[in-house]
PAFIKOL-425940 format. One record per residue (C-alpha): x, y, z. Coordinates in Angstrom, 1 decimal. Each point is the difference from the previous one (the first is absolute). Layout:
BEGIN
       x       y       z
       X       Y       Z
...
***
This chain:
BEGIN
       x       y       z
    46.4   193.7    90.5
    -1.0    -2.7    -2.7
    -3.6    -0.1    -1.4
    -1.7    -2.2    -2.5
    -3.0     0.9    -2.2
    -2.0    -1.7    -2.9
     0.5     3.6    -1.6
     1.4     3.4     0.9
    -1.4     3.5    -1.7
     2.2     2.7     0.2
    -2.4     2.9    -0.5
    -3.2     1.1     1.9
    -1.4     1.7    -3.4
    -3.1    -1.0    -1.7
     1.9    -2.8    -2.1
     1.9    -1.3     2.8
    -3.5    -0.4     2.0
    -1.9    -1.3    -2.6
     2.5    -2.5    -0.5
     0.4    -1.2     3.6
    -4.0     0.1     0.4
    -0.1    -2.7    -2.8
     2.8    -2.1     1.3
    -1.3    -0.1     3.6
    -3.6    -1.0    -1.7
     2.0    -2.9    -1.8
     1.2    -1.2     3.7
     3.5     1.3    -0.2
     2.0     1.7     2.9
     0.6     3.4    -1.3
     2.0     2.8     1.7
    -0.4     3.6    -1.4
     3.1     2.4     1.1
     0.5     3.4    -0.1
     2.7     2.6     0.7
    -2.8     2.5     1.3
    -1.5     0.6     3.2
    -3.3     0.2    -1.4
    -1.0    -2.8    -2.2
    -2.2     2.4    -2.4
     3.3     2.2    -0.7
     0.3    -0.8    -3.6
    -0.5     1.4    -3.6
    -3.5    -1.8    -0.1
    -1.1     2.2     3.2
     0.7     3.3    -2.1
    -1.8    -0.8    -3.2
    -2.7     2.2    -0.5
    -1.6    -0.3    -3.3
    -1.5    -3.4     0.0
     0.0    -3.7    -1.7
    -1.1    -1.2    -3.7
    -2.8    -2.3     0.7
    -3.0    -1.4    -2.5
    -2.7     2.1    -1.0
    -3.0    -0.5    -2.7
     1.5     2.2    -2.7
     3.7    -1.3    -0.1
     1.6    -2.7    -1.7
     3.0    -2.2     0.2
     1.1     1.5    -3.4
    -0.4     3.5     0.9
     1.8    -0.2     3.0
     2.6    -1.9    -1.6
     0.4     2.8    -2.7
     0.4     2.8     3.0
     2.7    -2.4     1.6
     2.0    -0.1    -3.2
    -0.2     3.5    -1.0
     1.0     1.5     3.6
     2.8    -2.7     0.0
     1.3     0.9    -3.5
    -0.4    -3.5    -1.3
     2.6    -1.0     2.1
    -2.4    -2.5     2.2
     0.4    -3.4     0.3
    -2.9    -1.1    -2.0
    -0.6    -3.3     2.1
    -0.1     2.1     3.4
    -2.4     2.5    -1.7
    -2.4    -2.8    -1.2
     0.2    -1.6     3.3
    -0.8     3.4     1.9
    -3.0     1.1    -2.3
    -1.8    -3.6     0.5
     0.6    -0.5     3.5
     0.8     3.2     1.6
    -3.2     1.9    -0.2
    -2.5    -2.3     1.4
     2.2    -0.8     3.1
    -0.6     3.7     1.5
    -3.8    -1.3     0.5
     0.9    -3.8     0.8
     2.6     0.7     2.7
     0.0     3.7     1.0
    -3.9     0.5     0.2
    -0.9    -3.4     0.1
     2.4    -1.5     2.7
     1.7     2.8     1.6
    -3.1     2.1    -0.1
     1.3     3.5    -1.0
    -2.7     2.2    -0.8
     1.2     2.3    -2.7
    -1.3     3.3    -0.8
    -3.7     0.3    -1.4
    -1.9     2.6    -1.6
    -3.2     1.7     1.4
    -1.7    -2.9    -2.1
     1.3    -2.5     2.3
     2.4    -1.3    -3.3
     3.6    -0.5     0.0
     1.9     3.6    -0.9
     2.5    -0.9    -2.8
     2.5     2.4    -0.6
     2.5     0.8    -2.6
     3.5     0.7    -0.2
     2.6     0.8    -2.9
     0.4    -2.4    -2.9
    -3.3    -1.7     0.9
    -2.7     0.1    -2.6
    -2.8    -1.1     2.2
    -0.9     1.1     3.8
     1.1    -3.7     1.5
     1.9     0.9     3.1
    -1.8    -0.5     3.5
     0.7     1.9     2.9
    -0.5     0.9     3.5
    -0.1     3.7    -0.1
     3.5     0.6    -0.6
     1.2    -2.3     3.0
     0.1    -3.0    -1.9
     3.2    -1.2     0.9
    -0.5     0.2     3.7
    -3.4    -1.3     0.1
     1.3    -3.1    -2.3
     3.2    -0.4     2.7
    -1.6     0.5     2.9
    -2.7    -2.6    -1.2
     2.4    -2.5    -1.3
     2.1     0.0     3.4
    -3.0    -0.7     1.9
    -1.5    -2.7    -2.3
     3.9    -1.6    -0.1
    -0.1     0.0     3.9
    -3.4    -1.6     0.0
     1.4    -3.0    -2.3
     2.8    -0.6     2.4
     2.8     1.5    -2.1
     2.9     0.8     2.6
     1.6     3.7    -0.2
     3.6     1.1     1.3
     0.5     4.1    -0.3
     3.3     1.7     0.6
     2.0    -2.5    -1.8
     2.2     0.7    -2.7
     1.0    -2.7    -2.8
     3.6     0.3    -0.6
     0.7    -3.1    -2.3
    -1.3    -2.8    -1.6
     1.2    -3.2     1.0
     1.2    -2.2    -2.9
     1.4    -3.5     0.1
     2.9     0.7    -2.4
     1.1     3.0     2.2
    -0.9    -0.8     3.6
     0.4    -3.6     0.5
     2.6    -1.6     1.8
    -0.7    -3.3    -2.2
     2.4     0.0    -2.9
    -2.5    -1.7    -1.8
    -2.3     2.6    -0.4
     2.3     1.6    -2.5
    -1.0    -2.2    -2.6
    -3.8     0.0     0.4
    -2.1     2.3    -1.5
    -0.1     3.4     1.8
    -2.9     0.1     2.4
    -1.2     2.3     2.5
    -0.3    -1.3     3.4
    -1.3     3.0     2.3
     1.2     3.6     0.7
     2.1     1.7     2.6
    -1.8     2.6     1.9
     1.2     2.9     2.6
    -2.2     0.4     3.2
    -0.1     3.9    -0.1
    -0.6     0.3     3.4
     2.8    -2.6     1.7
     2.5     0.7    -3.1
     0.4    -4.1     0.0
    -0.3    -1.8    -3.3
    -2.2    -3.2    -0.2
    -0.5    -2.7    -2.7
    -3.4    -0.7    -1.4
     0.2    -3.2    -2.3
    -2.9    -0.4    -2.5
    -0.9    -2.5    -2.4
    -1.1     3.4    -2.1
     1.0     3.4     0.1
    -2.4     2.5    -1.1
     1.4     3.6    -0.8
    -2.5     2.4     0.3
     2.1     3.2     0.8
    -1.6     2.5    -2.4
     2.2     2.5    -2.0
     3.0     2.5    -0.4
    -1.4     3.5     0.4
     2.2     1.0     3.2
     3.0    -0.2    -2.5
    -1.2     3.4    -1.4
    -0.1     3.3     1.8
    -3.7     0.6    -0.7
    -2.2    -3.1     0.3
    -3.6    -0.7     1.2
     1.2    -3.3     1.5
     0.3    -0.3     3.5
     3.7    -0.1     1.7
     0.1    -4.0    -0.2
     0.2    -0.1    -3.8
     3.7    -0.5    -0.2
     0.2    -2.8    -2.7
     0.4    -2.6     2.4
    -1.5    -3.0    -1.7
     1.7     0.9    -3.3
     3.3     0.4     1.5
    -0.5    -3.5     2.1
    -1.3    -1.8    -2.9
     3.3     1.2    -2.1
     2.4    -0.9     2.6
    -1.4    -3.6     0.0
     0.1    -0.5    -3.9
    -3.4     0.8    -1.1
    -0.9     1.7    -3.2
    -0.9     3.5     0.2
    -1.5     1.7    -3.1
    -1.4     3.5    -1.4
     1.6     1.9     2.7
     0.6     3.1    -2.1
    -4.0     0.2     0.0
    -0.5     2.5     3.3
    -3.6     1.5    -0.2
     0.0     3.6     1.4
    -3.6     1.1     1.1
    -0.9     3.6    -1.1
    -1.6     1.6     2.7
     1.4    -0.3     3.5
    -0.6     2.8     2.1
     2.3     2.6     0.4
     0.2     1.4     3.2
     2.7     1.0     2.7
    -1.5    -1.9     2.7
    -1.6    -3.0    -1.6
     2.2    -2.5    -1.7
    -0.7    -3.2    -2.2
    -3.9     0.9    -0.5
    -1.3    -1.2    -3.1
    -2.8     2.1    -1.7
    -2.1    -2.9    -1.6
    -0.3    -0.4    -3.9
    -3.5    -0.4     0.7
    -0.4     3.8     0.5
     1.0     0.7    -3.5
    -2.5    -3.0    -0.7
    -2.5     2.1     1.6
     0.7     2.8    -2.3
     3.0     1.6     1.6
     2.3     2.1    -2.1
     3.7     0.6     0.5
     0.9     3.7    -0.7
     2.9     2.4     0.1
     0.7     3.0     2.8
    -2.3     2.3    -2.6
    -2.8    -2.3     0.2
     0.5    -1.4    -3.5
    -0.5    -3.6    -1.0
     2.6    -1.7    -1.7
    -0.3    -3.8    -0.5
    -1.6     0.3    -3.4
     3.2     1.1    -1.2
     1.7    -2.8     0.9
    -2.5    -2.9    -0.5
    -3.2    -0.2    -2.0
    -1.5    -1.9     3.0
     0.7     2.9     2.1
    -0.3    -0.2     3.7
    -0.6    -3.7    -0.4
     3.0    -0.8    -1.7
     2.2    -3.2     1.3
     2.0     0.9     2.9
     3.5     0.1    -1.5
    -1.5     2.7    -2.8
    -1.6     2.0     3.3
     3.3     0.0     1.8
     2.3     1.0    -2.5
    -2.5     2.8    -1.0
     0.1     1.2     3.6
     3.6    -0.3     0.4
     0.3     1.9    -3.5
    -2.0     2.8     1.1
     1.7     0.2     3.6
     3.0     0.6    -2.0
    -1.1     2.2    -2.6
    -1.5     2.5     2.6
     2.5    -0.3     2.6
    -2.6    -0.7     2.6
     0.1    -2.7     2.9
    -3.4    -1.5    -0.8
    -3.1     0.1    -2.3
    -3.9     0.0     0.8
    -2.5    -2.5     0.1
    -3.7     1.7    -0.3
    -2.8    -2.4     1.0
    -2.1     2.9     1.7
    -0.9     1.8    -3.5
    -1.0    -3.5    -1.3
    -1.6    -2.5     2.2
    -3.8    -0.7    -0.5
    -0.1    -3.4     1.6
    -3.0    -1.0     2.1
     1.9    -0.8     2.9
     1.2     3.5     1.7
     3.8     0.5    -0.8
     1.0     0.2     3.8
    -1.3    -3.6     0.5
     0.6    -1.7    -3.4
     3.9     1.0     0.8
     0.0     0.4     3.7
     3.6    -1.1     0.6
     1.5     2.4    -2.3
    -2.7     2.7     1.0
     0.9    -0.2     3.5
     3.7    -0.2    -0.6
     0.1     2.7    -2.3
    -2.0     2.0     2.7
     2.5    -0.8     2.7
     2.7     1.5    -2.4
    -2.1     3.3    -0.5
    -1.5    -1.3    -3.5
    -3.8    -0.1    -0.4
    -0.4    -2.1    -3.1
    -3.9     0.9    -0.5
     1.4     3.5    -0.7
     3.4     0.3    -1.2
     2.5    -2.0    -2.0
     2.3    -2.5     1.6
     4.1     0.5    -0.2
     1.3    -3.4    -1.7
     3.3    -1.4    -1.3
     1.0    -3.4    -1.6
     1.3    -2.8     2.4
     1.4    -3.3    -0.4
    -3.1    -2.1     0.8
     0.0    -3.8    -1.6
     3.0    -2.3    -1.1
    -1.2    -2.2    -2.9
     3.3    -1.7    -0.2
     0.8    -2.9     2.5
     0.3    -3.7     0.8
    -0.6    -1.8    -3.1
    -3.2    -2.2     0.7
    -2.7    -1.9    -2.1
    -3.7     0.0     0.7
     0.5    -2.2     3.5
     2.7     2.3     1.3
     2.3    -2.5    -0.8
     3.7     1.3    -0.1
     3.3    -1.2    -1.8
     0.9    -1.5     3.7
    -1.6    -3.1     1.4
    -2.1     0.6     2.9
     0.3     3.8    -0.5
    -3.4     1.9    -0.9
    -0.8     3.5    -0.3
    -3.4     2.3    -0.3
    -0.8     3.6    -0.4
     2.0     2.5    -0.9
     3.4    -1.2     0.9
    -0.4    -2.4    -3.0
    -0.3     0.4    -3.9
    -2.9    -2.0    -1.4
     0.3     2.1    -3.3
    -3.7     0.8     0.5
     0.7     3.7     0.3
     2.9     0.0    -2.8
     1.9     3.3    -0.7
    -3.1     2.0     2.5
    -2.2    -1.2     2.5
    -4.0     1.1    -0.8
    -1.2     1.7     2.8
    -2.1    -2.4     3.0
     1.6    -3.0    -1.8
     2.4    -0.8     2.9
    -2.3    -0.9     2.7
    -1.9    -2.1    -2.4
     3.6    -1.8    -1.0
     0.7    -0.5     3.7
    -3.3    -1.5     0.6
     0.1    -2.5    -2.8
     3.7    -0.8     0.3
    -0.3    -0.5     3.8
    -2.6    -2.4    -0.7
     1.4    -1.8    -2.8
     3.4    -0.5     1.7
    -1.7    -1.3     3.0
    -2.0    -2.8    -2.3
     3.5    -0.7    -1.6
     1.8    -0.4     3.2
    -3.0    -2.1     1.7
     0.2    -2.4    -3.3
     3.5    -0.8    -0.1
     0.5    -0.5     4.0
     3.5    -0.4    -0.3
     2.0    -1.3     3.3
     3.6     0.6     1.0
     1.4    -2.7     2.0
     0.8     1.3     3.2
     3.5    -1.0     0.3
     0.9     2.4    -2.7
    -1.2     2.7     2.1
     2.2    -1.1     2.9
     3.0     0.4    -2.1
    -1.0     3.8    -0.6
     1.9     2.1     2.8
    -1.7     3.2     1.6
     1.2     3.3    -0.9
     3.2     1.4     1.2
     0.5     3.7     0.8
     4.0     0.9    -0.8
     2.4     0.0     2.7
     0.4     3.1     1.6
    -3.5     1.5    -1.5
     0.5     3.8    -0.4
    -3.0     2.6     0.7
    -0.2     2.4    -2.5
    -1.4     3.7     0.1
    -3.8     0.0    -1.2
     0.9     3.3    -1.3
     2.6    -1.6    -2.3
    -2.5    -2.7    -1.2
    -2.9     2.8    -0.7
     2.8     2.1    -1.8
     1.0    -2.9    -2.3
    -4.2    -0.7    -0.8
    -0.4     3.7    -0.5
     3.0    -0.1    -2.6
    -2.0    -3.0    -1.7
    -2.9     1.4    -0.5
     1.2     3.4    -1.4
     2.2    -2.0    -2.1
    -3.0    -2.1    -1.4
    -2.4     2.9    -0.3
     2.5     2.3    -1.7
     1.5    -2.6    -2.4
    -2.3    -3.1    -0.4
    -3.5     1.8     0.5
    -2.9     1.1    -2.1
     2.3     1.0    -3.1
     3.2    -1.7    -0.3
     3.0     0.6    -2.3
     3.2    -2.3    -0.8
     2.2     2.5     1.9
    -1.9     0.1     2.9
    -0.5    -3.7     0.6
     3.7    -0.6    -0.7
     0.4     2.6     2.7
    -2.6    -1.5     2.7
     1.7    -3.8    -1.2
     3.6     1.6     1.2
    -1.3     1.6     3.1
    -2.0    -2.7     1.1
     3.2    -2.6    -0.4
     1.7     2.2     2.5
    -2.5     0.0     2.5
    -0.4    -3.9    -0.6
     3.4    -0.2     0.8
    -0.1     1.8     3.3
    -3.4    -1.2     1.3
     1.0    -3.9    -0.7
     3.0     0.9     1.9
    -1.0     1.3     3.0
    -3.2    -2.5     0.0
     2.4    -2.9     0.3
     1.4     1.5     3.0
    -3.1     1.5     1.8
    -2.2    -0.8     2.6
    -2.7    -0.6    -2.0
    -3.7     1.8     0.2
    -2.8     0.8    -2.2
     1.6     3.3    -1.3
     3.0    -1.5    -1.4
    -1.7    -3.0    -1.4
    -2.5     2.6    -1.9
     3.0     1.9    -1.4
     1.7    -3.1    -1.1
    -3.3    -0.8    -1.7
    -0.4     3.4    -1.3
     3.3    -0.1    -1.7
    -0.3    -3.2    -1.7
    -3.4     0.6    -1.3
     0.9     3.5    -1.5
     2.9    -1.6    -1.9
    -2.4    -2.5    -1.5
    -2.1     2.5    -0.9
     2.6     2.6    -1.7
     1.8    -3.0    -2.1
    -3.2    -1.3    -1.2
    -0.7     3.8    -1.1
     3.2     0.2    -1.7
    -0.4    -3.5    -1.9
    -3.1     1.2    -1.4
     0.9     2.8    -2.3
    -3.7     0.4    -1.2
    -2.6     2.0     1.5
    -3.2    -1.8     0.8
    -2.5     0.6     2.8
     1.4     1.6     3.1
     3.7    -0.6    -1.0
     0.6     3.1    -2.1
     3.4     0.7    -1.1
     0.4     3.6    -1.5
     2.5    -0.2    -2.9
***
């Protein structure tokens, strides 16, 4: 089947939905595509802490300073200045004013601002500790009302580009441009062709390349890998942020313990009940995430324990009861036999956020014509070498809007006859079905390689080992990909090994420890 749109947005998180809403408001025919059966199954949905917003005693200069400090001065100053000027007011203008989200308030009825690590002010608004799912569900509803089309259960395979796919030899001599995307219908196993004047990648991050992660299983570096194959610029791939506090539990996996617990007084402790963060940073428990993650990892290594502890019960004195302020964390931990109002929480660091990605400017434009990108899949340079807490949701919101405005202003058109020269997807002859256990085994091997050698603390020797191992996996994976009956798992496996190689090669090139890229000599 062949479909035609003004814009196809691949990914249904905050950045993609915001972009789609603004595109639709500009009168464009827009499709949001996701490989998941549930539109809400995104990294956005699982964000707990909150989103940076305007507040009376804050300033653009102060927020700028915090971003640069957290990002180790590696930030794109143009992106930072754009963010601090345009970002915080947009929460009130769009999320509250237009979408109608009612963030948590104090007993006096005022917006309840909270604080997280490396912030010098309480400038983060939240909806209890359900901020992500509240925003995600609200945006899906709002996008539907504006007329955005949704297509779930479709896995994007490759970007369509004129130089690579067209049967017209004249396209070889044109500037490379993206003309759509091939996507697999997960249910039927058939690949369909989606032509578009503009493709917006909003596919999220790379957390599932690692053995321990807070990300959902869908975070396999899809957009990064697709863009790289098409020839787009990928930068800062060495900067993978690890969250210091993921719940350590035999039955509950991938559950984040929000940084805002430490913002509300929580302290990290060892198994004897001793606090340890002051030994690692003057900022203590509210040091930047890379510092805290390395400290927790170091304590785990030193003590031989599998986890450390986060104690909020002994320190919380907020006006909202603890079990309500952190209702999601409270109920989830309680299911695992942990009462956070009475005892500390077992935690371990986990891969959390990809600070690198597809290089874009402040309008979401990539190095390829007609290809745009928003959200975690991008590298705007805002985060530098390490992301400031609660900056990512606002980045997705702001760049979603600015990208849509840039696309609407350009209103580029592709002649229909040029689409006619693009063939539909062709499966390999005599395609084989592969045992899913083999695919799972290869994915697990990649995850362990990345965790052990390209994780929180890296060495040149370890990264070199990872490079060699990934080259071996890539050779095998690409070989059977070319002969396989395609499915979502095989597509994700190919994307995972490509994105892992990008991370490792970037880490080997950057010999200086900075931010969340830490090389032990």
